[in-house]
C-alpha positions in Angstrom: -42.1 17.6 40.0 -41.6 16.8 43.6 -38.1 15.7 44.4 -37.7 12.3 46.1 -34.2 11.1 46.9 -32.9 8.1 48.9 -29.9 7.0 50.9 -29.3 3.2 50.5 -26.4 2.0 52.7 -25.5 -1.6 53.1 -25.0 -3.0 56.7 -22.2 -5.3 55.5 -19.7 -3.1 57.3 -19.3 0.2 59.2 -20.7 3.4 57.7 -17.9 5.1 55.8 -17.5 8.9 56.2 -17.9 9.2 52.4 -21.3 7.5 52.6 -22.3 10.0 55.3 -21.5 12.8 52.9 -23.7 11.1 50.3 -26.5 11.0 52.8 -25.9 14.6 53.6 -26.1 15.7 50.0 -29.3 13.7 49.5 -30.8 15.2 52.6 -29.8 18.8 51.7 -31.2 18.5 48.2 -34.5 17.0 49.4 -34.9 19.8 52.0 -33.8 22.5 49.6 -36.5 21.3 47.1 -39.1 20.7 49.9 -39.0 17.1 48.8 -38.6 13.7 50.5 -35.5 12.0 51.9 -36.0 8.3 52.0 -33.9 5.6 53.7 -33.3 2.0 52.4 -31.2 -0.6 54.2 -29.7 -2.9 51.5 -29.3 -6.0 53.6 -29.7 -8.8 51.0 -26.1 -10.0 51.5 -27.1 -12.0 54.6 -23.6 -13.5 55.1 -22.0 -10.1 55.7 -24.9 -7.9 56.9 -25.3 -7.5 60.6 -28.0 -6.1 62.8 -25.4 -4.1 64.7 -24.2 -2.3 61.5 -27.9 -1.6 60.6 -28.5 0.0 64.0 -25.3 2.0 63.7 -26.5 3.5 60.4 -29.7 4.7 62.0 -27.8 6.0 65.0 -25.3 8.0 63.0 -27.9 9.6 60.8 -29.9 10.6 63.9 -26.7 12.0 65.5 -26.1 14.1 62.4 -29.8 15.1 62.5 -30.4 13.8 58.9 -34.0 12.9 59.5 -35.7 10.7 56.9 -39.3 10.6 55.8 -41.4 7.6 56.5 -40.1 4.2 57.7 -36.8 2.8 56.4 -37.3 0.2 53.6 -35.6 -3.1 54.4 -34.5 -4.5 51.0 -34.5 -8.1 52.1 -38.2 -8.0 52.7 -38.8 -7.2 49.0 -37.0 -10.2 47.4 -40.2 -11.7 46.0 -41.0 -8.4 44.3 -37.6 -8.4 42.7 -38.1 -12.0 41.4 -41.5 -11.0 40.1 -40.0 -8.2 37.9 -37.3 -10.5 36.6 -39.8 -13.3 35.6 -42.1 -10.7 34.0 -39.3 -9.5 31.8 -38.7 -13.1 30.7 -42.4 -13.4 29.9 -42.2 -10.2 27.8 -39.1 -11.4 25.9 -37.0 -8.7 27.4 -34.9 -11.1 29.5 -34.0 -14.8 29.2 -32.8 -17.9 30.9 -29.1 -18.5 30.7 -28.0 -22.1 31.3 -24.3 -21.6 30.7 -22.3 -23.2 33.5 -19.8 -21.1 35.5 -17.0 -23.3 34.1 -18.1 -22.6 30.5 -18.2 -18.9 31.2 -14.8 -18.9 32.9 -13.2 -20.6 29.9 -14.7 -18.0 27.5 -13.5 -15.2 29.7 -10.0 -16.7 29.9 -9.9 -17.0 26.1 -10.9 -13.4 25.6 -8.2 -12.2 28.0 -5.6 -14.3 26.1 -6.7 -12.5 22.9 -6.4 -9.1 24.6 -10.1 -8.5 24.4 -12.5 -7.3 27.1 -14.9 -10.1 28.0 -18.7 -9.8 27.8 -21.3 -12.6 27.6 -21.7 -13.8 24.0 -25.5 -14.1 24.1 -25.5 -17.9 23.6 -28.8 -18.3 25.4 -30.3 -15.0 24.3 -33.5 -16.5 22.8 -34.2 -18.9 25.6 -37.4 -17.8 27.4 -38.8 -21.2 28.2 -36.0 -23.7 29.0 -35.5 -23.2 32.8 -33.2 -25.6 34.8 -33.8 -25.3 38.5 -30.5 -24.5 40.4 -28.7 -23.8 37.1 -30.5 -21.2 35.1 -29.9 -17.5 35.7 -32.0 -14.7 34.3 -30.2 -12.2 32.1 -31.5 -8.9 30.7 -31.6 -8.5 26.9 -29.4 -5.3 26.7 -29.7 -3.1 23.6 -27.0 -4.3 21.2 -26.8 -1.1 19.1 -27.1 2.6 19.6 -26.0 4.5 22.7 -27.2 5.3 26.2 -26.9 9.0 27.1 -26.8 10.2 30.7 -27.4 13.8 31.5 -25.8 13.7 34.9 -26.5 16.5 37.4 -22.9 16.6 38.4 -20.8 15.0 35.7 -22.7 16.5 32.7 -23.4 14.6 29.5 -21.9 11.1 29.6 -22.4 8.6 26.7 -21.7 4.9 26.4 -22.1 2.6 23.4 -24.7 -0.1 24.1 -22.4 -2.6 22.3 -20.1 -2.3 25.3 -22.8 -3.3 27.8 -23.2 -6.9 28.9 -26.4 -8.9 29.2 -26.3 -8.5 33.0 -27.6 -11.1 35.4 -30.9 -10.2 37.1 -31.6 -13.4 39.0 -28.9 -15.8 40.2 -29.2 -19.6 39.8 -30.2 -19.9 43.4 -33.2 -17.6 42.7 -31.7 -14.5 44.5 -31.9 -11.1 42.8 -28.7 -9.2 42.0 -27.8 -5.7 43.2 -28.5 -4.4 39.7 -32.1 -5.5 39.7 -32.9 -4.9 43.4 -31.7 -1.3 43.3 -33.8 -0.4 40.2 -37.0 -2.1 41.4 -36.8 -0.5 44.9 -36.0 3.0 43.5 -39.0 2.7 41.2 -41.4 1.4 43.8 -40.3 4.1 46.3 -41.0 6.8 43.7 -37.4 8.0 43.7 -37.0 10.9 41.2 -33.3 11.7 41.7 -30.5 9.2 42.5 -27.5 11.0 44.1 -24.6 8.6 44.8 -20.8 8.2 44.4 -19.3 8.3 41.0 -18.0 4.7 41.5 -21.5 3.7 40.5 -21.4 5.6 37.2 -20.8 2.5 35.0 -23.6 0.7 36.8 -26.0 3.5 36.0 -25.9 2.7 32.2 -27.0 -0.9 33.1 -29.7 0.4 35.5 -31.1 2.6 32.7 -31.4 -0.5 30.5 -33.5 -2.2 33.2 -35.7 0.9 33.6 -36.3 1.0 29.9 -37.0 -2.7 29.7 -39.6 -2.4 32.5 -41.2 0.6 30.8 -40.5 2.8 33.8 -39.5 6.5 34.0 -35.8 6.9 34.4 -34.8 9.1 37.4 -32.3 11.9 37.2 -28.8 10.9 38.3 -26.1 12.8 40.0 -22.7 11.1 40.6 -20.6 12.9 43.2 -16.8 12.4 43.2 -15.3 10.2 45.9 -13.4 11.6 48.8 -9.6 11.2 48.6 -7.0 11.2 51.3 -4.2 13.8 51.4 -2.1 11.6 49.1 -4.7 11.7 46.4 -5.9 8.1 46.8 -9.3 7.0 47.8 -9.9 7.7 51.5 -9.4 4.6 53.6 -8.3 3.4 57.1 -4.7 3.8 56.1 -5.3 7.6 56.1 -6.5 7.3 59.7 -10.2 7.3 60.6 -12.5 6.2 57.7 -15.7 5.2 59.4 -18.2 7.8 60.6 -18.2 6.2 64.1 -14.4 6.8 64.2 -15.0 10.6 64.1 -17.6 10.4 66.7 -15.3 8.4 69.0 -12.5 10.9 68.3 -14.6 13.7 69.7 -15.9 15.6 66.7 -19.2 17.6 67.1 -22.0 16.8 64.7 -22.2 20.4 63.5 -18.5 20.3 62.7 -18.8 17.1 60.7 -21.9 18.5 59.0 -20.1 21.7 58.0 -16.9 20.0 56.9 -18.6 17.3 54.7 -20.8 20.0 53.2 -17.7 21.8 52.0 -16.1 18.6 50.5 -17.0 19.1 46.8 -19.5 22.0 47.3 -19.0 25.6 48.2 -20.8 28.9 48.5 -18.4 31.6 47.7 -15.7 31.9 50.3 -18.0 30.9 53.2 -16.3 28.5 55.5 -18.7 28.5 58.4 -22.2 27.6 57.1 -25.2 27.0 59.3 -27.6 24.2 58.7 -30.3 26.7 57.7 -28.1 28.4 55.2 -26.9 25.0 53.8 -30.5 24.0 53.1 -31.2 27.4 51.5 -28.1 27.4 49.3 -27.4 23.8 48.4 -28.0 22.5 44.9 -26.7 19.2 43.6 -25.8 20.8 40.3 -23.2 23.0 42.1 -21.2 20.0 43.3 -17.8 19.9 41.6 -16.6 17.1 39.3 -13.2 16.7 40.9 -12.5 14.6 44.0 -12.2 16.4 47.3 -9.3 15.8 49.6 -9.9 15.1 53.3 -8.0 17.5 55.5 -7.9 16.6 59.2 -6.4 20.0 60.1 -9.3 21.8 58.6 -11.8 19.5 60.3 -10.0 20.1 63.7 -10.1 23.8 63.2 -13.8 23.7 62.4 -14.4 21.5 65.4 -12.5 23.9 67.6 -14.7 26.8 66.3 -17.9 25.0 67.1 -16.7 23.9 70.5 -16.0 27.5 71.4 -19.4 28.5 70.0 -21.3 25.9 72.1 -22.7 27.0 75.5 -21.1 25.3 78.4 -24.1 23.2 79.5 -24.4 21.7 76.0 -20.7 21.1 75.8 -20.7 19.4 79.2 -23.4 17.0 78.0 -21.3 16.2 74.9 -18.2 15.3 76.9 -19.9 13.2 79.6 -19.9 10.0 77.4 -16.1 10.3 77.2 -15.6 10.4 81.0 -15.0 7.1 82.7 -16.8 8.2 85.9 -20.0 9.7 87.0 -19.7 13.3 88.0 -20.7 14.6 91.4 -22.5 17.9 91.7 -19.3 19.6 92.8 -17.3 18.2 89.9 -20.0 19.2 87.5 -20.0 22.7 88.7 -16.2 22.9 88.6 -16.1 21.8 85.0 -18.9 24.3 84.0 -16.9 27.1 85.6 -13.7 26.0 83.9 -15.0 25.3 80.4 -14.5 28.8 79.1 -10.8 28.5 79.8 -10.6 24.8 78.6 -12.5 24.9 75.3 -10.5 27.7 73.8 -7.5 25.3 73.7 -9.1 22.1 72.7 -9.6 20.7 69.2 -11.8 17.8 70.0 -14.1 16.5 72.8 -11.4 14.0 73.7 -8.9 16.9 74.1 -11.4 18.7 76.2 -12.1 15.7 78.5 -8.4 15.2 79.1 -8.0 18.8 80.2 -11.3 18.9 82.1 -10.0 16.0 84.4 -8.1 18.6 86.4 -11.6 19.6 87.9 -12.6 15.9 88.5 -9.6 14.5 90.3 -6.1 15.2 91.4 -3.4 14.0 88.9 -2.4 10.3 89.3 0.8 10.9 87.4 3.0 13.9 86.5 4.9 14.8 83.3 8.7 14.3 83.6 9.2 18.0 83.1 7.3 18.5 86.4 10.3 17.1 88.3 12.1 20.4 87.7 9.6 22.1 90.0 10.5 19.8 92.9 13.9 21.6 93.1 14.3 23.2 96.6 13.9 26.7 95.3 10.6 25.9 93.6 9.3 23.9 96.6 9.9 27.0 98.6 7.8 29.0 96.1 5.0 26.5 96.4 5.1 26.7 100.2 4.8 30.4 99.9 1.8 30.1 97.6 0.1 27.8 100.1 0.5 30.5 102.8 -0.9 33.1 100.3 -3.9 30.9 99.5 -4.6 30.1 103.1 -4.4 33.8 104.1 -6.6 35.2 101.5 -10.3 35.5 102.4 -11.1 35.5 98.7 -9.1 33.4 96.2 -10.4 35.2 93.1 -7.9 34.7 90.3 -7.1 38.4 89.9 -6.2 38.7 93.6 -4.1 35.6 93.5 -2.3 36.9 90.4 -1.3 40.1 92.2 -0.1 38.2 95.2 2.0 35.8 92.9 3.5 38.8 91.2 4.5 40.3 94.5 6.0 37.0 95.5 8.0 36.8 92.3 9.4 40.3 92.8 10.4 39.5 96.4 12.1 36.3 95.4 13.6 37.8 92.2 12.1 35.1 89.9 9.8 35.3 86.9 6.1 34.9 87.5 6.1 32.1 85.0 8.2 30.0 87.3 5.6 30.2 90.0 2.8 29.6 87.6 4.5 26.5 86.1 5.3 25.1 89.6 1.6 25.5 90.5 0.5 23.8 87.2 2.8 20.9 87.9 1.2 20.4 91.3 -2.4 21.0 90.4 -2.6 19.5 86.9 0.4 17.2 86.4 1.4 18.9 83.2 2.5 22.4 82.1 -0.2 23.4 79.6 -3.5 24.6 81.0 -5.7 27.6 81.4 -4.7 30.3 83.9 -3.4 28.5 87.0 -5.0 31.1 89.2 -8.4 30.5 87.5 -7.9 26.8 88.3 -7.2 27.6 92.0 -10.3 29.8 92.2 -12.4 27.0 90.7 -10.9 24.1 92.8 -11.2 26.1 96.0 -8.8 26.5 98.9 -8.8 23.1 100.4 -8.5 21.1 97.1 -5.8 23.4 95.8 -3.7 23.2 99.0 -4.1 19.5 99.2 -2.8 19.0 95.7 0.2 21.3 96.2 1.2 19.5 99.4 0.8 16.1 97.7 3.1 17.3 95.0 5.7 18.7 97.4 5.8 15.3 99.2 6.6 13.4 96.0 9.9 11.7 95.4 10.3 11.8 91.6 
């Protein structure tokens, strides 16, 4: 059987990082099985759905290179089909018109709660297949009242529920709009979905979905419910843990290959492998290997992975990735300087944002200086900087290894440590004291720019 999976996000809000992992697992399983990965935008909640959120979903999937097959299905265009199925079930005696008012249902629910019972609809209108009241009637499914529904879940294993615990769920509201329960099943069936892979917060819904499938006489797909992602404190990952939306991680400067690799390892593993290529992920991934326990999001691990992939990137590609984070267009000279400096910069950065901050030393002179830089305006340090200006001016070649030797000689002659000279130069050239080799920076900036920055620093009154 050909595998067909789908990712069905709702544009009622930003795309959560957990939803991106769901998309990833669906995509991987489809590609592993040489099947299809379909996309459906569930936009029937018109009050909360936005075009901006829908576009963001497509943009993030493309950024992560999770290509889908065919055109995205827009759920709101299929409402008439959903209504058709609901009314057909009424005609077949498998669903019915419920004319109970919201007030009446609320009183029954309140009474059940007072008696310490769980509330479910009592089936008062269960045999009503003809008496329809416009604007009042809802359509309910006739759920099996006895027996059990068994789910052989691809992740959770065998899960069973008693049908007596299931409600006669609403398929069509009194205003004629279909419910999520109905729309999802109809769309999955019509799209030919064979495997539904989603978060385990949908597990209870699945037993109701199975009832709809059976009532319609349709084949029931296989289900795989993956555990949710938790924060470090063991609660469901949310904004209070920091970034929760996928866009947040893009804005924080994480590479798509790092996000791909990290989400892949949240709940799934291949031995002790930590760094897994896209090709190997497709080859190795099987939904049945996903664990049952929730995975915990670890920002430190993500940062370390991101640092690994930044170091592995070639400088031209890395430069293209950091350009959107710069607030200025780069000149040819600035571009060349950054390219020359990236090897020294990327070995220290965790994110693209970090990298941009440090790359600014090759774009412009510092506008401000760390407070600790003030130390290097002491008279003895100013003299060292003046000596370094003379050295830079006198050298025909300002290659970093030559400058390093001259700085060592200066340190010996002045009876100071080399680090004192290096930190004084960092203060002047960068405005802070953590950077790649300061002699590499001078070589890349060139004589004129380096001397100009040192002189500007010496003239400061901090």
